[in-house]
N, C-alpha and C positions, 0 to 999 in steps of 0.2 A: 514793310510793317502791315499788320492786319488792321483794316478799318473797323470802326465801331460796330457796324452792322454785322461784319463777319464774326467778331468776338461775341456779340450777342447771340448769334446763331449757334456757335460752338457751345456757349453756356447753356442754351436751351436744349440742345441735343444731349449734352451730358446730364442735365436734369431729367430728361425723358428716360434715358437709360437707367438712371438711379431709381426713378419711380417704378419702372417695369420690374426691376430687381426686388424692390421692397414689396411689390404686390404679389410676388412669388407665384405667378401664373400668367394668364392672358388678360388683356385689357383692350377695350375699344377706343376709338378716336375720341369720342365724346367724354368718356371717363377720364382719359389722360388730359384732355384739354381742361376739364374742370379742376383736376388735381393740380395742374401746373399754372392755372389761371391764364391760359393762352387761347387765342382764337382757334376754332376748329380747323380752319384752312391752314393756319400756321403749323398746327400739330400734324396735320395730314402730310404737309410738305416735308417736315422733319422725318416723319416715319418712312416716307418714300425714299429719302436719301439714305437713311440707316438701313433700310431693306436692301438697297443695291450693294451696300458694303458687307452685308451678312451680319451686321450687329443686331438686327432684329429679324424675326421671321413672322409670317402671317399665316394663320390657320386657314386651310381651304374650306373647312366646315363652318366656322363661326365668323371668319373675317377679322378676328381680333389678333392682336400682336403679342409677341413674347420675345424674350432675349434670344439672340441667335448664337450659332456655334462660334462665330468670330469672337464673341465675348468670352467664351470658354477658353479659346486659344490664348487670348490676351491675359486671362487669369493665370493660365499655366506659365506664360512668360514671366509675369510679375512674381509668381511664386518662386521660380528658379532664380530670379534676380534678387530676391529678398535676402538681405544680410541678417541672418538669424543671430549671428554673434553680436552685431551692433545693437540689435533690438534687446538682447538679453543681458548684456553686461552690467547695466546699472542695477538690475534686479539681483544679479549674482553678488554684486558688491554689497548691497543693502542686506541681503540674506547672510552673507559671510560675517558681516560686522554684528548682526543681531544675535547670531548663535555662536560666534567666536570659533568658527570652524571654516574649513575650505568648502567652497561651492563650485560646481562645474556644470557645464552643459555638454551633453554627449549625443552623438548621432550614430546611426547604423552605417558602417562602412565595410561592405562586403561581409566577411565572417567575423568582424571585430566591431568594437565600439570605439569611437574616436572623439577625443576632447576637442571642442571648438571654442570654448570660452572658459575662463578660470579666474577665480578671485579668492584670496585668503582673507582672514579677518582684518588685516591691516589695509585692505583695499588694493593690494598689489595685483596688477593684471599681467600675469606671466603668459608668454606666448607658448602655448602647449599644443598648437595646431599640429595635427599629425600624430600625436601621442595615442597609441592604440592599446587596447586591453581586451581580454577575452570576454565573450558574451556570457558564458555559463558561470563565471566566477565573480562577477561584479554586479552591484546593485543596478546601475543604469543598463547594463547588458541584459539583465532579466526583464526590466521594463520593456525594452525594445523587442526581446524575444517573445514576450507574452502577447505581442501584437502581430506575431508572424504565424503562418499556418503550421500545423503540427508537422507536416512533411519537412519543413525547414529545420526543425529541431532534430528530427530523426536523421536528416542528411548530415547535419553537423556532428552528430554522435558517431557516425560511421568513420570519421577521421580521428576519433578518440578525443575525449575531453581530458585535457592535461590536469593532473592533480597538483595544483600549486601549493596547497597546504593539506593538512589532514581533514579540514572542513570543506574542501572543494567538492561540489556535487559532480560525480563523474558517471553515474548511471542514468541512462535516458529516462527510465520510468520515474526515478526520483526527481529529475529535473522537470518532467511534465507535471508532476504533483506540485512542485514548487511554483511553477508558472501559473498553475490553477489558483494557488493561494494569492499570487500577485494580482491576478485578474479580479479575484473576489474582494481583496482589500484595497486595490487601487494604488499600491505602492510596493516597493521591494526593499529587502535588506540584504546585506552581505557582511557578515561578521567574521573577519579573519579568513575569508575564502580565497582571496587573491594574494594578499599580503598578510602575514600572521598578526601583525600589530595594528592593522587598519580596519576600522568598521565604517559602514556607510549605509545610507538610505537613499532612495531615488523615487521620483514621481514623474508622471508623463506630462509632456507638452503636446497639445493637439493642433492639427492644421485645419484648413477650411473644410475638409471632408470628414472631420472628427476622427482622423487617424493619428496615431502617435508619430510625431515628426522628430521628437527629441526626448531625452530624459534629463531631468534636473537632479543633480546629486549633491548631498551633503556628506562630506567624509572627514575623518580625523582619527586620532589615536584611539585604540580600544579602551584605554583607561578613561577617556573623556566621553566617547559616544557609547553609552551603555544602554541596555534594553529599556531602562526606566526613562531615558530621554527620547525614545522613538516617537511617542505621541507628539511631543513638542516639536521635534525636528520635522516630522511629516506635516504637521499643521502649517508651520512656517514655509516649508518647501512648496506646499500646495498653493499657498497664497501667492508666492513668487511665480510659480508656473502658470497660475490663472492670469496674471498680468501679462506674461509673455504670450500666452495663447491669445489673449484679447488683442494685443498689439499686432500680431501677424494675421488678424482676422480669422483666427481659429474658432473651433466649436468644441467646448469642453464636453467630454463624454466618458463613459466607462471604458475600460480596456475591453478588447474583443472577447466575446463570450467563448467559453470552452466548447468545442464541438462535442456533440453527444457521444460519439464514439470514443473520444479521448476521455471524457468524464467517466465512462464505464470502465475504461482501463485503469483509471486512477483509483476509483472507489472499489474495484473488485478485490 
């Protein structure tokens, strides 16, 4: 078992790392000691220990300290281990019950979009893990594609976009134009594009780098999800997505801007 002094040292080291992160730059021993209300010698010893492990780095020029690459590696480990489904499910349930439609959380899986969490208006949690759908013909697929480089959309188009219904976008120029709209508005729609009788909207969920890590979707019968309901559904979905983004330590942002070359092709 750890003795009291060891526990106190661990607690102080953790506080020091958090302080360095909150400062978002470099800090000297005196500054850190004042912030943490520690003796200068104690702070210096802690920094020396963290320096040896790579958790902090020291500037050759200023002698000040900053977070080290080991923290970045730990952050990546934590990100991979994070159970996005467990974090999101309660918000999906609340959203589904509020709008009386189905809500899902979708991620990019190769050249498809995959459902990782699902709830209908009754609060049912169905296991839809592994259920895939096309990127070009679904609302969450468009949100995820809108955050990808143009070359990925062009690559997908070379394998041909399947026309699931008469409303499916199958021309790459029209899809690029649609993705530009998604980026401008910050949400996507798919009205009868994958399944004739199903309409949907989707909004992004962001990770720690302000990149789109998932898409939150509201879907239902076309007779219920009409164009007039889009503002309401998008507003509610954005609120739920913001909570999920916050819970995973994400940074809310706009979707990736359209590269200039693509914009010229779209508007030409």
